[in-house]
N, C-alpha and C positions, 0 to 999 in steps of 0.2 A: 427561697425556700420552697421545695417541692412537697406538696401535701397530696396524699393519695388515700382513697377510701376503697377498701376491699370488703365486699359484702357476701354473706351466705357461704362461707367456706370454713374449713377446719384446719387446725394445726396438724401438720404431717409429722414433724420431728422438731425436737428441742435439743440444743447443745448448750448446757448451762456453763460449761467451761469457757466457751467463746462468746456466750450470750447471743446465740444465733437461733433463728426460728425459720422453718420452712413451712409455707402454707400449701395446702392441697391445690394442685393445678398451677403452681408457680415453681420454676426451676431455681430461682435465686433465693438467697438467704437474707432475712431481715434481722436487724439487731434489736435489742431492747436495752434500755438504759438502767432499769431498776429491778432488783431481785423480787420486789413485791409483786411483780406482774407474773411470776412463774406459775403460781397456782391457777390463775386465770388461763394462762397458756395451756396448762395441762388439762383443764376442763374443756378447753376449746378443741381438744383432740376428739371428743365424742359429741360435742354440741356445736351447731353452726354459730358463727360469730361475725360481727362487723369489726373490722380493724381500721384504725386511723393511723396512717404511716407518714411521718415527717422526715424527709431526707433519709429514707431507707431504715428508719428506726420506728418501731411500733410504740405509739404513745398512748393509745386508747383501745380498749377491747370491750365490746358489749356482747355478752353471751345471749344466744337464743334461749327460749323457754324450755325446750324439750330436747332430749338426746335424739340424735338422728337415727334413721332407720338402719343405718349401718353400725350402730353402737354394738349390737350383738356380734357383728363381724369383727369390730375392734376388740371386743372381749375375747373372741377366739384367737385373734392375732396375739393379744397379750399372753394368753395361756400357752401359745405355741412358741413364744419368745425364748424361754429357757431351753426347751428341747432343741429348737433350731440353733441356738447359740452353742449348745453342747456339741451338736453334730459339726457345726462350722469349725469350732476350735479343734476338735479331734481330727478333722480332715486337714486343717492347716498344719498341724503338728505331725500326724502320722500318715497323711495322705488317705485316699479313699479306702483302700483295702484295710489298712490298719484301723481306721475309724470304724469300719464295719465289724471287724473282729471284736473291738472293745464294746460296741453297742450290742452285739450278739451275746457277749459274755454277761453284760449287765442284765440283759433281757432274760437269758436262760438260766444263769447261775444265781442271780439275785432276785429273779421273778419280778422285775421292774420294767413295765412298759414305758416306752418313750414319753407318752403323755402323762405319766405318773411322777416324773422327775421333780416337778415343782411341789407336789404334795408330799413326796417322800425323799427329800434331798439327802437325808442321812443314809438311806439305803444306797442311793447312787454313789455317794462319797465313799461309803464302806466298800462297795464293789470295785470302784476305781482304785482304792488303796490296796485291796487284795491283789488286783491285777498288776498295778504299776509300782507298788511300794511307795517310797518317799517321793517319787516323781509325780504322784497324783496331786500333791499340793500345788505344784507348778501349773498343772492343767486347770485345777480349780480356780486359781488366781487369774489365769488368762480368761476363763469363762466369765468370772465375776467382773473383771475390768471391762470386757467388751459388752457384757449385759448392762452394766451401769451406764456406759457410754451411749448405748442404743436407746436407753430410756431418757437420757439427758441428765444423768447424775454423775457425780465424781466419786469414784471408788476410793475409800480410805480404809486401810487395814486397821482392825481393832484387836487389841490384845485379848487373847482368850476366845476369840470368835472362830468358829468353824464354818465351813462352806454352808452347812445347813442353817446356821444362824443368820448369815447374810441373806439367804434365799427367803427364810421366814420373815425377816425384816422387810424385804422388798415386797413380798406378797401382802403384808399389812399396809405398807406405804402406798403401793400403786396397783395392787391387784394382779400382778403378773405371776 
């Protein structure tokens, strides 16, 4: 049995579907055996922690006392997560020129700046629907699925939920 201790580092990414975790400064993924550890892993994204790893599986986490000096940087990254995901999905579907046209439309016709998408998701959704019609819902689902995956959550469609409902729920849940 190989036991490893990794000290004074942060969690870089969590994939709850595969139960994998990437630590800052490490290229490999570690597994975790129990869902009860997820909250600690999330906290370790902004606080240094000590990890005990047995056979590539995280078995113990001890959080440091204070958020690291880069916590405000992480906060900025979280705030940029949705606008970045919107741009990425639009570029994947419509390529760069098409994505620019859509972003310009939302900015100029809906008076919504890129950084305001998380605070005003209903305005973004409305603008997307005016421009793309029923196709907007497909783009919204792509954005949501990728956003949830990036955060380490599984996206599940809920009856009666709109794009803005999911975004508001995510903002409450993890501050993005």
